[in-house]
A tleap script that builds the chain and sets N, CA, C and O, in Angstrom:
source leaprc.protein.ff14SB
mol = sequence {
  NMET PHE GLU PRO GLU GLN GLN LYS GLN GLN
  PHE GLY GLU ASN LEU GLU LYS TYR LEU ALA
  TYR HIE LYS GLY ILE GLU ASP GLU LEU ASN
  ARG ARG GLN ASN PHE PHE MET LYS GLY SER
  PRO GLU GLN ALA VAL ALA ARG ARG PHE LEU
  ARG ARG MET VAL SER THR ALA LEU ALA GLU
  LYS PRO GLU LEU ALA GLU ARG PRO ILE PRO
  SER PHE ASP LEU ASP ALA GLU GLY LYS SER
  CYS THR ASN GLY LEU ASP CTHR
}
set mol.1.N position { 0.812 -1.031 -0.138 }
set mol.1.CA position { 0.087 0.032 0.128 }
set mol.1.C position { 0.575 1.190 0.110 }
set mol.1.O position { 1.153 1.366 1.182 }
set mol.2.N position { 0.660 2.204 -0.639 }
set mol.2.CA position { 1.326 3.417 -1.078 }
set mol.2.C position { 0.828 4.464 0.390 }
set mol.2.O position { -0.275 4.491 0.935 }
set mol.3.N position { 2.163 5.306 0.764 }
set mol.3.CA position { 2.006 5.759 2.339 }
set mol.3.C position { 3.202 6.862 1.853 }
set mol.3.O position { 4.426 6.743 1.901 }
set mol.4.N position { 2.399 7.932 1.388 }
set mol.4.CA position { 3.176 9.123 1.379 }
set mol.4.C position { 3.785 9.492 2.043 }
set mol.4.O position { 4.831 9.939 1.573 }
set mol.5.N position { 3.667 9.553 3.061 }
set mol.5.CA position { 4.238 10.042 4.223 }
set mol.5.C position { 5.831 9.375 4.524 }
set mol.5.O position { 6.883 9.993 4.691 }
set mol.6.N position { 5.608 8.022 4.524 }
set mol.6.CA position { 6.702 6.913 4.260 }
set mol.6.C position { 7.419 7.288 3.236 }
set mol.6.O position { 8.625 7.221 3.473 }
set mol.7.N position { 7.131 7.680 2.124 }
set mol.7.CA position { 7.882 7.845 0.875 }
set mol.7.C position { 8.389 9.510 0.910 }
set mol.7.O position { 9.473 9.856 0.441 }
set mol.8.N position { 7.863 10.026 1.253 }
set mol.8.CA position { 8.437 11.490 1.599 }
set mol.8.C position { 9.785 11.344 2.983 }
set mol.8.O position { 10.715 12.151 3.006 }
set mol.9.N position { 9.684 10.399 3.860 }
set mol.9.CA position { 10.762 10.372 4.741 }
set mol.9.C position { 11.779 9.389 3.835 }
set mol.9.O position { 12.871 9.938 3.689 }
set mol.10.N position { 11.716 8.429 3.364 }
set mol.10.CA position { 12.511 8.117 2.429 }
set mol.10.C position { 13.507 8.736 1.438 }
set mol.10.O position { 14.700 8.503 1.240 }
set mol.11.N position { 12.429 9.812 0.738 }
set mol.11.CA position { 13.402 10.277 -0.096 }
set mol.11.C position { 14.190 11.485 0.673 }
set mol.11.O position { 15.293 11.872 0.286 }
set mol.12.N position { 13.438 12.103 1.929 }
set mol.12.CA position { 14.099 12.926 2.513 }
set mol.12.C position { 15.842 12.609 3.363 }
set mol.12.O position { 16.738 13.305 3.839 }
set mol.13.N position { 15.548 11.069 3.147 }
set mol.13.CA position { 16.889 10.458 4.223 }
set mol.13.C position { 17.758 9.811 2.686 }
set mol.13.O position { 18.564 8.988 3.120 }
set mol.14.N position { 17.848 9.855 1.591 }
set mol.14.CA position { 18.153 9.404 0.464 }
set mol.14.C position { 18.034 10.222 -0.428 }
set mol.14.O position { 16.986 10.175 -1.072 }
set mol.15.N position { 18.688 10.884 -0.655 }
set mol.15.CA position { 18.258 11.998 -1.809 }
set mol.15.C position { 18.537 11.531 -3.150 }
set mol.15.O position { 17.983 11.958 -4.163 }
set mol.16.N position { 19.653 10.401 -3.089 }
set mol.16.CA position { 19.917 9.507 -4.526 }
set mol.16.C position { 18.708 8.769 -5.028 }
set mol.16.O position { 18.413 8.712 -6.222 }
set mol.17.N position { 17.987 8.175 -4.008 }
set mol.17.CA position { 16.633 7.499 -4.264 }
set mol.17.C position { 16.058 8.525 -4.791 }
set mol.17.O position { 15.710 8.291 -5.948 }
set mol.18.N position { 15.803 9.595 -4.418 }
set mol.18.CA position { 14.406 10.499 -4.911 }
set mol.18.C position { 14.790 11.175 -6.338 }
set mol.18.O position { 13.946 11.430 -7.197 }
set mol.19.N position { 16.158 11.426 -6.469 }
set mol.19.CA position { 16.431 11.929 -7.681 }
set mol.19.C position { 16.124 10.869 -8.833 }
set mol.19.O position { 15.489 11.290 -9.800 }
set mol.20.N position { 16.485 9.643 -8.817 }
set mol.20.CA position { 16.508 8.630 -9.332 }
set mol.20.C position { 14.620 8.313 -9.735 }
set mol.20.O position { 14.131 7.916 -10.793 }
set mol.21.N position { 13.987 8.648 -8.532 }
set mol.21.CA position { 12.866 8.216 -9.148 }
set mol.21.C position { 12.027 9.722 -10.065 }
set mol.21.O position { 11.336 9.727 -11.084 }
set mol.22.N position { 12.492 10.900 -9.127 }
set mol.22.CA position { 12.241 12.303 -10.723 }
set mol.22.C position { 12.679 11.986 -11.876 }
set mol.22.O position { 11.953 12.153 -12.856 }
set mol.23.N position { 13.988 11.452 -12.005 }
set mol.23.CA position { 14.267 11.502 -13.027 }
set mol.23.C position { 13.720 10.320 -14.043 }
set mol.23.O position { 13.770 10.326 -15.273 }
set mol.24.N position { 13.092 9.132 -13.018 }
set mol.24.CA position { 12.260 8.293 -13.997 }
set mol.24.C position { 11.097 8.646 -14.832 }
set mol.24.O position { 10.736 8.319 -15.963 }
set mol.25.N position { 10.292 9.959 -13.265 }
set mol.25.CA position { 9.064 10.308 -14.047 }
set mol.25.C position { 9.472 11.307 -15.101 }
set mol.25.O position { 8.702 11.248 -16.060 }
set mol.26.N position { 10.384 12.164 -15.235 }
set mol.26.CA position { 10.275 12.890 -16.041 }
set mol.26.C position { 11.010 12.193 -17.358 }
set mol.26.O position { 11.033 12.851 -18.398 }
set mol.27.N position { 11.546 11.016 -17.332 }
set mol.27.CA position { 11.748 10.853 -18.710 }
set mol.27.C position { 10.347 10.023 -19.050 }
set mol.27.O position { 9.901 10.177 -20.187 }
set mol.28.N position { 9.849 9.425 -18.422 }
set mol.28.CA position { 8.572 8.663 -19.429 }
set mol.28.C position { 7.779 10.244 -19.457 }
set mol.28.O position { 8.070 10.718 -20.555 }
set mol.29.N position { 7.218 10.879 -18.967 }
set mol.29.CA position { 6.890 12.020 -19.574 }
set mol.29.C position { 7.203 12.668 -20.909 }
set mol.29.O position { 6.453 13.047 -21.809 }
set mol.30.N position { 8.858 12.693 -20.754 }
set mol.30.CA position { 9.409 13.220 -22.014 }
set mol.30.C position { 9.335 12.298 -23.483 }
set mol.30.O position { 9.501 12.582 -24.669 }
set mol.31.N position { 9.052 11.263 -22.862 }
set mol.31.CA position { 8.972 9.971 -24.298 }
set mol.31.C position { 7.702 10.130 -24.497 }
set mol.31.O position { 7.294 9.937 -25.643 }
set mol.32.N position { 6.897 10.458 -23.614 }
set mol.32.CA position { 5.200 10.651 -24.224 }
set mol.32.C position { 4.626 11.607 -25.021 }
set mol.32.O position { 3.552 11.696 -25.616 }
set mol.33.N position { 5.866 12.496 -24.859 }
set mol.33.CA position { 5.492 13.860 -25.471 }
set mol.33.C position { 5.781 13.916 -27.198 }
set mol.33.O position { 5.337 14.803 -27.926 }
set mol.34.N position { 6.639 12.741 -27.662 }
set mol.34.CA position { 6.932 12.450 -29.014 }
set mol.34.C position { 5.790 12.103 -29.898 }
set mol.34.O position { 5.623 12.403 -31.080 }
set mol.35.N position { 4.798 11.193 -28.846 }
set mol.35.CA position { 3.690 11.433 -29.661 }
set mol.35.C position { 2.868 12.286 -30.140 }
set mol.35.O position { 1.933 12.040 -30.902 }
set mol.36.N position { 3.217 13.423 -29.667 }
set mol.36.CA position { 2.422 14.691 -30.077 }
set mol.36.C position { 3.257 15.415 -31.076 }
set mol.36.O position { 2.743 16.370 -31.659 }
set mol.37.N position { 4.485 15.072 -31.344 }
set mol.37.CA position { 5.264 15.879 -32.236 }
set mol.37.C position { 4.993 15.370 -33.581 }
set mol.37.O position { 5.095 14.178 -33.870 }
set mol.38.N position { 4.516 16.632 -34.705 }
set mol.38.CA position { 4.194 16.280 -35.796 }
set mol.38.C position { 5.628 15.368 -36.526 }
set mol.38.O position { 6.808 15.577 -36.242 }
set mol.39.N position { 5.300 14.728 -37.143 }
set mol.39.CA position { 6.156 13.708 -38.389 }
set mol.39.C position { 7.023 12.973 -37.142 }
set mol.39.O position { 8.048 12.485 -37.618 }
set mol.40.N position { 6.959 12.836 -36.259 }
set mol.40.CA position { 7.801 12.112 -35.304 }
set mol.40.C position { 7.467 10.522 -35.759 }
set mol.40.O position { 6.435 10.258 -36.376 }
set mol.41.N position { 8.389 9.560 -35.410 }
set mol.41.CA position { 8.229 8.100 -35.307 }
set mol.41.C position { 7.238 7.513 -34.885 }
set mol.41.O position { 6.561 6.626 -35.404 }
set mol.42.N position { 7.101 8.364 -33.282 }
set mol.42.CA position { 6.111 8.031 -32.234 }
set mol.42.C position { 4.778 8.320 -32.812 }
set mol.42.O position { 3.847 7.518 -32.870 }
set mol.43.N position { 4.778 9.400 -33.183 }
set mol.43.CA position { 3.304 9.999 -34.026 }
set mol.43.C position { 2.831 9.033 -35.342 }
set mol.43.O position { 1.639 8.763 -35.490 }
set mol.44.N position { 3.675 8.626 -36.114 }
set mol.44.CA position { 3.438 7.343 -36.831 }
set mol.44.C position { 2.688 6.197 -36.608 }
set mol.44.O position { 1.702 5.783 -37.218 }
set mol.45.N position { 3.418 5.633 -35.438 }
set mol.45.CA position { 3.083 4.504 -34.598 }
set mol.45.C position { 1.775 4.647 -33.740 }
set mol.45.O position { 1.050 3.697 -33.444 }
set mol.46.N position { 1.534 6.144 -33.324 }
set mol.46.CA position { 0.145 6.016 -32.763 }
set mol.46.C position { -0.848 6.190 -33.976 }
set mol.46.O position { -1.971 5.711 -33.821 }
set mol.47.N position { -0.659 6.603 -34.753 }
set mol.47.CA position { -1.724 6.954 -35.880 }
set mol.47.C position { -2.299 5.376 -36.382 }
set mol.47.O position { -3.480 5.035 -36.462 }
set mol.48.N position { -0.895 4.421 -36.734 }
set mol.48.CA position { -1.477 2.992 -37.103 }
set mol.48.C position { -1.809 2.384 -35.978 }
set mol.48.O position { -2.490 1.373 -36.149 }
set mol.49.N position { -1.474 2.751 -34.520 }
set mol.49.CA position { -2.657 2.155 -33.428 }
set mol.49.C position { -4.022 2.722 -33.513 }
set mol.49.O position { -4.944 1.909 -33.578 }
set mol.50.N position { -4.254 3.779 -33.521 }
set mol.50.CA position { -5.378 4.267 -33.749 }
set mol.50.C position { -6.242 3.838 -34.750 }
set mol.50.O position { -7.434 3.550 -34.648 }
set mol.51.N position { -5.499 3.824 -35.755 }
set mol.51.CA position { -6.278 3.236 -37.176 }
set mol.51.C position { -7.086 1.790 -36.846 }
set mol.51.O position { -8.272 1.500 -36.999 }
set mol.52.N position { -5.990 1.033 -36.348 }
set mol.52.CA position { -6.366 -0.684 -36.050 }
set mol.52.C position { -7.498 -0.667 -34.894 }
set mol.52.O position { -8.339 -1.565 -34.834 }
set mol.53.N position { -7.458 0.692 -33.745 }
set mol.53.CA position { -8.608 0.413 -33.239 }
set mol.53.C position { -9.778 0.675 -33.373 }
set mol.53.O position { -10.764 0.149 -32.856 }
set mol.54.N position { -9.674 1.642 -34.196 }
set mol.54.CA position { -11.247 2.465 -35.038 }
set mol.54.C position { -11.291 0.968 -36.256 }
set mol.54.O position { -12.444 0.676 -36.575 }
set mol.55.N position { -10.544 0.368 -36.691 }
set mol.55.CA position { -10.851 -0.796 -37.695 }
set mol.55.C position { -11.968 -1.538 -36.776 }
set mol.55.O position { -13.187 -1.642 -36.910 }
set mol.56.N position { -10.891 -2.101 -35.601 }
set mol.56.CA position { -11.307 -2.998 -34.919 }
set mol.56.C position { -12.806 -3.014 -34.238 }
set mol.56.O position { -13.489 -4.035 -34.149 }
set mol.57.N position { -13.255 -1.548 -33.715 }
set mol.57.CA position { -14.071 -1.355 -33.110 }
set mol.57.C position { -15.505 -1.188 -34.043 }
set mol.57.O position { -16.615 -1.430 -33.569 }
set mol.58.N position { -15.278 -0.725 -35.476 }
set mol.58.CA position { -16.172 -0.853 -36.501 }
set mol.58.C position { -16.469 -1.751 -37.252 }
set mol.58.O position { -17.235 -1.658 -38.212 }
set mol.59.N position { -15.658 -3.098 -36.739 }
set mol.59.CA position { -15.805 -4.250 -38.183 }
set mol.59.C position { -17.060 -4.784 -38.467 }
set mol.59.O position { -17.345 -5.262 -39.565 }
set mol.60.N position { -17.870 -4.717 -37.455 }
set mol.60.CA position { -19.325 -4.917 -37.937 }
set mol.60.C position { -20.471 -4.066 -38.503 }
set mol.60.O position { -21.669 -4.262 -38.707 }
set mol.61.N position { -19.276 -2.622 -38.743 }
set mol.61.CA position { -19.992 -1.423 -39.592 }
set mol.61.C position { -18.731 -1.459 -40.752 }
set mol.61.O position { -17.573 -1.206 -40.422 }
set mol.62.N position { -18.957 -1.664 -41.577 }
set mol.62.CA position { -17.727 -1.879 -42.352 }
set mol.62.C position { -18.215 -0.322 -43.339 }
set mol.62.O position { -17.253 0.285 -43.809 }
set mol.63.N position { -19.423 0.190 -43.584 }
set mol.63.CA position { -19.608 1.109 -43.985 }
set mol.63.C position { -18.720 2.536 -43.278 }
set mol.63.O position { -18.193 3.497 -43.838 }
set mol.64.N position { -18.798 2.290 -42.308 }
set mol.64.CA position { -18.506 3.203 -41.359 }
set mol.64.C position { -16.827 2.882 -41.274 }
set mol.64.O position { -16.227 3.890 -41.648 }
set mol.65.N position { -16.216 2.162 -41.025 }
set mol.65.CA position { -14.778 1.526 -41.240 }
set mol.65.C position { -14.320 2.048 -42.405 }
set mol.65.O position { -13.149 2.402 -42.262 }
set mol.66.N position { -14.691 2.229 -43.380 }
set mol.66.CA position { -14.199 2.634 -44.496 }
set mol.66.C position { -14.141 4.105 -44.943 }
set mol.66.O position { -13.430 4.610 -45.812 }
set mol.67.N position { -15.055 4.667 -44.145 }
set mol.67.CA position { -14.856 6.217 -44.075 }
set mol.67.C position { -13.391 6.799 -44.067 }
set mol.67.O position { -12.624 6.120 -43.385 }
set mol.68.N position { -12.782 7.997 -44.722 }
set mol.68.CA position { -11.579 8.416 -44.374 }
set mol.68.C position { -11.113 8.533 -42.881 }
set mol.68.O position { -12.147 8.567 -42.215 }
set mol.69.N position { -10.288 8.590 -42.259 }
set mol.69.CA position { -9.883 9.024 -41.475 }
set mol.69.C position { -9.519 10.097 -41.376 }
set mol.69.O position { -9.150 10.430 -42.503 }
set mol.70.N position { -9.358 11.033 -40.580 }
set mol.70.CA position { -8.899 12.327 -40.230 }
set mol.70.C position { -7.300 12.184 -40.714 }
set mol.70.O position { -6.779 11.116 -40.392 }
set mol.71.N position { -6.529 13.057 -41.389 }
set mol.71.CA position { -5.281 13.503 -41.674 }
set mol.71.C position { -4.648 14.115 -40.750 }
set mol.71.O position { -3.469 13.884 -40.480 }
set mol.72.N position { -5.368 14.961 -40.169 }
set mol.72.CA position { -4.156 15.884 -38.841 }
set mol.72.C position { -3.834 14.942 -37.674 }
set mol.72.O position { -4.530 14.088 -37.124 }
set mol.73.N position { -2.569 15.351 -37.459 }
set mol.73.CA position { -1.934 14.699 -36.415 }
set mol.73.C position { -2.737 14.864 -34.949 }
set mol.73.O position { -3.677 15.602 -34.653 }
set mol.74.N position { -1.956 13.832 -34.109 }
set mol.74.CA position { -2.617 13.815 -33.073 }
set mol.74.C position { -2.079 15.289 -32.023 }
set mol.74.O position { -1.047 15.909 -32.285 }
set mol.75.N position { -2.787 15.566 -31.121 }
set mol.75.CA position { -2.427 17.000 -30.646 }
set mol.75.C position { -2.633 16.666 -29.023 }
set mol.75.O position { -3.363 15.854 -28.455 }
set mol.76.N position { -1.851 17.462 -28.614 }
set mol.76.CA position { -1.615 17.444 -27.128 }
set mol.76.C position { -2.352 18.899 -26.303 }
set mol.76.O position { -1.784 19.356 -25.311 }
set mol.77.N position { -3.537 19.484 -26.788 }
set mol.77.CA position { -3.762 20.466 -26.523 }
set mol.77.C position { -4.673 20.555 -25.995 }
set mol.77.O position { -5.512 21.327 -26.459 }
set mol.78.N position { -4.961 19.837 -24.801 }
set mol.78.CA position { -5.672 19.700 -23.509 }
set mol.78.C position { -7.302 19.228 -24.127 }
set mol.78.O position { -8.247 19.487 -23.382 }
set mol.79.N position { -7.568 18.618 -25.330 }
set mol.79.CA position { -8.869 18.090 -25.626 }
set mol.79.C position { -8.969 17.033 -24.659 }
set mol.79.O position { -8.049 16.548 -24.001 }
set mol.80.N position { -10.158 16.738 -24.645 }
set mol.80.CA position { -10.790 15.752 -23.955 }
set mol.80.C position { -11.877 14.978 -24.254 }
set mol.80.O position { -12.583 15.239 -25.228 }
set mol.81.N position { -12.117 13.941 -23.437 }
set mol.81.CA position { -13.425 13.186 -24.075 }
set mol.81.C position { -14.852 13.510 -23.418 }
set mol.81.O position { -15.782 12.704 -23.445 }
set mol.82.N position { -14.926 14.841 -22.796 }
set mol.82.CA position { -16.047 15.366 -22.098 }
set mol.82.C position { -17.055 15.842 -23.127 }
set mol.82.O position { -16.760 16.059 -24.302 }
set mol.83.N position { -18.334 15.997 -22.575 }
set mol.83.CA position { -19.426 16.713 -23.644 }
set mol.83.C position { -19.089 18.293 -23.770 }
set mol.83.O position { -19.896 19.026 -24.341 }
set mol.84.N position { -17.949 18.779 -23.257 }
set mol.84.CA position { -17.576 20.160 -23.220 }
set mol.84.C position { -18.450 21.243 -22.226 }
set mol.84.O position { -18.135 22.433 -22.238 }
set mol.85.N position { -19.392 20.831 -21.503 }
set mol.85.CA position { -19.971 21.312 -20.548 }
set mol.85.C position { -19.462 21.115 -19.113 }
set mol.85.O position { -20.194 21.278 -18.137 }
set mol.86.N position { -17.965 20.697 -19.018 }
set mol.86.CA position { -17.614 20.732 -17.686 }
set mol.86.C position { -17.365 22.347 -17.166 }
set mol.86.O position { -17.275 23.283 -17.960 }
set mol.87.N position { -17.275 22.482 -15.742 }
set mol.87.CA position { -16.863 23.852 -15.459 }
set mol.87.C position { -15.865 23.503 -14.557 }
set mol.87.O position { -15.191 24.378 -14.013 }
savepdb mol mol.pdb
quit
């Protein structure tokens, strides 16, 4: 079970452990950024993955699956899957 106070104490006592943890998080976030960079290899992989997902999800409705998939790149500008009515 995650205990934040215990983790704070451990990091306070072991700076190297904290720095390794911090670097791991930073590396993961930086790696994910490439998915949103226009023309990056990661962007191409993500588009292929999403195309397969759409095709699989619409397998029973081929008339929809055959429609063109938008050509614009994935975007990281705070888009969400909500109805737009969030406050």
